[in-house]
C-alpha positions as CSV (number, residue, x, y, z in Angstrom):
1,X,6.5,10.7,-8.3
2,X,4.4,13.7,-7.3
3,X,2.6,14.1,-5.1
4,X,4.1,11.7,-2.6
5,X,1.8,9.2,-1.1
6,X,3.7,8.9,2.2
7,X,1.3,11.1,4.1
8,X,-1.6,8.8,3.3
9,X,0.5,5.8,4.2
10,X,1.3,7.4,7.6
11,X,-2.4,7.8,8.2
12,X,-2.9,4.2,7.3
13,X,-0.2,3.2,9.9
14,X,1.8,1.4,7.2
15,X,5.3,0.2,8.1
16,X,7.7,2.6,6.4
17,X,11.4,1.6,6.3
18,X,14.3,4.0,5.8
19,X,18.1,4.1,5.0
20,X,20.3,6.9,5.9
21,X,21.9,8.9,3.0
22,X,25.7,8.9,3.7
23,X,26.6,10.7,0.5
24,X,25.6,13.4,-2.0
25,X,27.0,11.5,-5.0
26,X,24.1,11.0,-7.5
27,X,25.1,7.6,-8.6
28,X,25.4,6.3,-5.1
29,X,22.0,7.9,-4.3
30,X,20.5,6.1,-7.3
31,X,21.8,2.7,-6.0
32,X,20.3,3.4,-2.5
33,X,17.0,4.4,-4.0
34,X,17.0,1.2,-6.1
35,X,17.0,-0.9,-2.9
36,X,13.4,0.1,-2.3
37,X,13.3,2.3,0.9
38,X,10.0,4.0,1.7
39,X,11.9,7.1,2.9
40,X,15.5,8.2,3.1
41,X,17.1,10.1,6.0
42,X,19.3,12.9,4.7
43,X,21.1,14.3,7.6
44,X,22.1,18.0,7.8
45,X,22.4,18.3,11.6
46,X,25.7,16.4,12.0
47,X,26.7,16.0,8.3
48,X,29.5,18.0,6.8
49,X,27.7,18.4,3.5
50,X,26.4,21.7,2.3
51,X,22.8,22.4,1.4
52,X,23.7,23.0,-2.3
53,X,24.3,19.3,-2.8
54,X,20.8,18.2,-1.5
55,X,18.5,19.4,-4.3
56,X,19.4,16.8,-7.0
57,X,19.2,14.0,-4.4
58,X,15.7,15.0,-3.3
59,X,14.5,15.3,-6.9
60,X,16.0,11.9,-7.7
61,X,14.3,10.4,-4.6
62,X,10.9,11.7,-5.8
63,X,11.5,10.3,-9.3
64,X,12.2,6.9,-7.6
65,X,9.1,7.0,-5.6
66,X,11.1,7.5,-2.4
67,X,10.3,10.1,0.2
68,X,13.4,12.2,0.9
69,X,13.5,13.5,4.5
70,X,16.0,16.1,5.4
71,X,16.9,16.5,9.1
72,X,17.7,20.1,9.4
73,X,20.4,21.5,11.8
74,X,17.9,23.3,14.0
75,X,14.4,24.6,14.3
76,X,14.9,27.7,12.1
77,X,12.9,29.0,9.2
78,X,15.8,29.3,6.8
79,X,16.9,25.7,7.2
80,X,13.3,24.3,7.0
81,X,12.3,26.4,4.0
82,X,15.4,25.5,2.0
83,X,14.8,21.8,2.7
84,X,11.3,21.8,1.5
85,X,12.1,24.0,-1.5
86,X,14.9,21.6,-2.4
87,X,12.3,18.9,-2.9
88,X,12.2,17.1,0.4
89,X,8.9,15.4,1.1
90,X,9.7,15.6,4.8
91,X,11.6,17.7,7.2
92,X,12.9,16.4,10.5
93,X,13.5,18.9,13.3
94,X,15.8,17.8,16.1
95,X,15.5,18.5,19.8
96,X,11.9,19.7,20.0
97,X,11.4,19.9,23.7
98,X,7.9,21.3,24.2
99,X,4.7,22.2,22.5
100,X,5.7,25.8,21.9
101,X,8.8,24.6,19.9
102,X,6.6,22.2,18.0
103,X,4.2,25.1,17.1
104,X,7.3,27.0,15.9
105,X,8.3,24.1,13.6
106,X,4.7,23.9,12.2
107,X,4.8,27.6,11.5
108,X,8.0,27.3,9.5
109,X,6.9,24.2,7.7
110,X,3.4,24.8,6.5
111,X,2.1,27.3,3.9
112,X,-0.6,29.8,5.0
113,X,-3.2,29.5,6.5
114,X,-1.6,26.9,8.7
115,X,1.8,28.4,8.9
116,X,4.0,31.2,7.6
117,X,6.4,29.4,5.2
118,X,7.6,31.4,2.3
119,X,6.7,30.2,-1.2
120,X,9.3,29.3,-3.7
121,X,9.6,25.6,-4.5
122,X,12.4,25.6,-7.0
123,X,12.4,21.7,-7.3
124,X,9.1,21.9,-9.3
125,X,10.9,22.8,-12.5
126,X,13.5,20.0,-12.6
127,X,10.8,17.6,-11.5
128,X,8.6,18.8,-14.3
129,X,5.7,19.7,-12.0
130,X,3.9,23.0,-12.4
131,X,4.7,25.3,-9.5
132,X,1.0,26.0,-9.0
133,X,0.5,22.3,-8.2
134,X,3.2,22.3,-5.6
135,X,1.8,25.4,-3.9
136,X,-1.7,23.9,-3.9
137,X,-0.7,20.4,-2.6
138,X,2.2,21.3,-0.2
139,X,0.3,21.2,3.1
140,X,-1.4,18.0,2.2
141,X,1.7,16.4,0.6
142,X,4.7,17.2,2.8
143,X,5.3,15.8,6.3
144,X,6.9,17.2,9.5
145,X,8.8,15.0,11.8
146,X,9.5,16.2,15.3
147,X,12.3,14.6,17.3
148,X,11.7,13.8,21.0
149,X,15.2,13.5,22.4
150,X,15.0,14.6,26.0
151,X,13.3,14.0,29.3
152,X,11.9,17.5,28.9
153,X,10.3,16.6,25.6
154,X,8.9,13.4,27.1
155,X,7.3,15.2,30.0
156,X,5.7,17.7,27.5
157,X,4.5,14.9,25.2
158,X,0.8,15.0,26.0
159,X,0.6,18.7,25.1
160,X,2.6,18.2,22.0
161,X,0.4,15.5,20.8
162,X,-2.6,17.8,21.0
163,X,-1.2,19.7,18.0
164,X,-2.7,18.6,14.7
165,X,-0.3,19.8,12.0
166,X,2.6,17.6,12.3
167,X,2.7,14.0,11.0
168,X,5.5,12.0,12.8
169,X,7.1,11.9,16.3
170,X,10.5,10.4,16.2
171,X,12.1,9.1,19.4
172,X,15.9,9.7,19.3
173,X,17.2,7.0,21.7
174,X,20.9,8.2,21.6
175,X,20.2,11.8,22.8
176,X,17.4,10.5,25.1
177,X,19.9,8.2,26.8
178,X,22.2,11.2,27.4
179,X,19.4,13.2,28.8
180,X,18.5,10.4,31.2
181,X,22.2,10.2,32.4
182,X,23.1,7.0,30.6
183,X,24.7,8.3,27.4
184,X,25.0,5.8,24.6
185,X,23.1,3.1,26.4
186,X,20.1,3.0,24.0
187,X,18.9,-0.3,25.6
188,X,19.0,0.9,29.1
189,X,15.8,0.2,31.1
190,X,15.3,4.0,31.6
191,X,15.3,4.5,27.8
192,X,13.2,1.5,27.1
193,X,10.5,2.5,29.7
194,X,10.1,5.8,28.0
195,X,10.0,4.3,24.5
196,X,7.3,1.9,25.6
197,X,5.3,4.6,27.3
198,X,5.6,6.9,24.2
199,X,4.2,4.0,22.0
200,X,1.2,3.7,24.4
201,X,0.5,7.4,24.4
202,X,0.8,7.5,20.6
203,X,-1.7,4.6,20.3
204,X,-4.2,6.5,22.3
205,X,-3.6,10.2,21.3
206,X,-1.5,10.3,18.2
207,X,-4.3,10.7,15.7
208,X,-3.2,10.1,12.1
209,X,0.5,10.3,13.2
210,X,3.3,7.8,12.9
211,X,5.8,6.9,15.6
212,X,9.4,6.7,14.4
213,X,12.8,5.7,15.8
214,X,16.3,4.5,14.6
215,X,18.3,1.5,15.6
216,X,21.4,-0.1,14.1
217,X,20.6,-3.8,14.5
218,X,17.8,-5.7,12.9
219,X,16.6,-7.4,16.1
220,X,16.3,-4.1,17.9
221,X,14.4,-2.6,14.9
222,X,12.0,-5.6,14.8
223,X,11.4,-5.4,18.5
224,X,10.4,-1.7,18.4
225,X,8.2,-2.3,15.3
226,X,6.3,-4.8,17.4
227,X,6.0,-2.2,20.1
228,X,4.2,0.2,17.7
229,X,7.0,2.1,16.0
230,X,5.8,2.3,12.3
231,X,8.6,4.4,10.7
232,X,11.9,2.7,11.2
233,X,15.4,3.8,10.2
234,X,17.5,0.7,9.7
235,X,20.8,2.6,9.4
236,X,23.2,3.2,6.5
237,X,23.3,1.1,3.3
238,X,27.0,1.5,3.5
239,X,27.2,-0.1,7.0
240,X,24.8,-2.9,5.9
241,X,26.8,-3.6,2.8
242,X,30.2,-3.6,4.4
243,X,29.0,-5.8,7.2
244,X,27.7,-8.3,4.6
245,X,31.0,-8.2,2.7
246,X,32.9,-9.0,5.9
247,X,30.7,-12.0,6.3
248,X,31.4,-13.1,2.7
249,X,35.1,-12.8,3.2
250,X,35.0,-14.8,6.4
251,X,32.9,-17.6,4.6
252,X,35.4,-17.8,1.8
253,X,38.5,-17.9,4.0
254,X,36.9,-20.6,6.0
255,X,36.1,-22.7,2.9
256,X,39.3,-22.0,1.1
257,X,42.0,-21.7,3.8
258,X,45.5,-20.8,3.0
259,X,47.7,-23.7,2.1
260,X,51.4,-23.8,3.0
């Protein structure tokens, strides 16, 4: 429950699978956590949900042994601070295009002496953990995920990887495809060439870091895991479930056709 072991698992290069959190309803969140994800992607960049609904979800995730990861709207201290203080084990920062922006995210994400994040982890009380323990463990327990989503970020990758105090690089194939002039074509050769090259660079220079990405089909996900991507978001439980229900309906209608 606390502290989370995901940072140690990242350092061990364990395979860490995620589902996206499509709701803020506690009973649905509990059902998602019960499926056994290693981490859950809670989106605040594109989601219409407000920050006030996140806290209970993050506390429930910790209680279930799941690492709640909040993708914040932007690389700003207010958003990052609120995410960690709500109980997120990880914060994902979108569109980090160079090493200076990565340094900014680190500054906002880590307590002194590494960074300048303010101290007020309100999730400690509902989780039943002394605040002193959270303050003492925060820099060793939480993770920071930087999203590489542009050709600019790719060209600055070597310099970014020299930074010590972030734990995960996530390649966003959707926005990367747009940056390369092929929007929405996540399997375009231009995108795949960069994704393979990033995996090679991470294998050589990504000390104690994990490489992450997100795909919607199982075969694509398996392929990129084989290429070296160790944190994989498999999409939404809602989509996975409804796709399976469609298949079940089709199976029943084939076996029991309508009779005139």
